[in-house]
C-alpha positions, 0 to 999 in steps of 0.5 A: 524439502528440495527447491523444486518441491518447495516451488511447486508447493508455493505455486499451488498454495498461491494459486488456490489462495487467490490473495496475498499469503504472508511469508510466515504463513507459507513457512509454517504450512510448508514446515520450512525456514522463511529464508528458504521459502523466500528464495524459492518464491523469488526464483519462481517469480524470476522463472515465470517472468523470464519464460513470459508465462501467463501468470506471475508471482508478486512480492507484496511487502512480507507476502506473495500473491499469484496474479495474471501477467499484465501482458495478458490483461486484455484477454483476461478482461474479455474472457471474464467480462470484467470492468476496469476499476473506476478511476480515482477522483482528484480528491480521492487521490489526494486523500490516498496520497496523504494516507500512504505517506503519513500512515497511520493517519486520522481523518482529521490529519487528512482534512488538516492537510487538504483543508476540506472535509474528506469523509466521502473520499475516505469512505470511497477509498475504503470501499475500493479496498485501497485503505483500511482501518488500522486501529484507533489513536489513543487520545480523547475521542479515539479517532480511527487510524487508516493505512493502505492495503495490499490492494493499494500496492498491487494497484500502483504496481509497487511491492512496498511503501519504500518504493513511493517517491520521496516528498516534502512532508508537512510538519505537525506540532512544534516545528509549525508553531516555531515557524509561525512565531518566527513569521510573527516576530519578524515584522515587529523587528522590521518596524523597530528598525 
């Protein structure tokens, strides 16, 4: 299949889907090499952006999605009479940040870092489709693991988690214990001196 035909097929599939389609699925449907599909989709993304069209194609991790242009958001909102999504509370934003940086994360991990119960925030983020269950941790009690979704990437305007700004992460396990032991031992040494 030549480039122009691949682009037309990708455009039609993404328009009809209305959600992110994985690169591997596009390659299977179009019976083409994933690298050729990625090149065609990337060229189409650039073309739509350069021409300042009303639609765009976003690359979200290992997939693509067709969306309306951000420049046209006011018109789309007026035409469809959609409401803006509710803002995130500070507790929801904290919870979402922890899940994004430590994923897959358990509720207990989120609560350990935040220092408060996070049940409501986790439920609210799941209802907003910003996080989802991603399995269970293989320990007694088998707690649920959470991760961010493609909606999270789209909402924050990033194409992958690697684009998140770097942070100093909280350590779990031995490094914390060693730090606590060092803090406990130092005062004893000071008294002896």
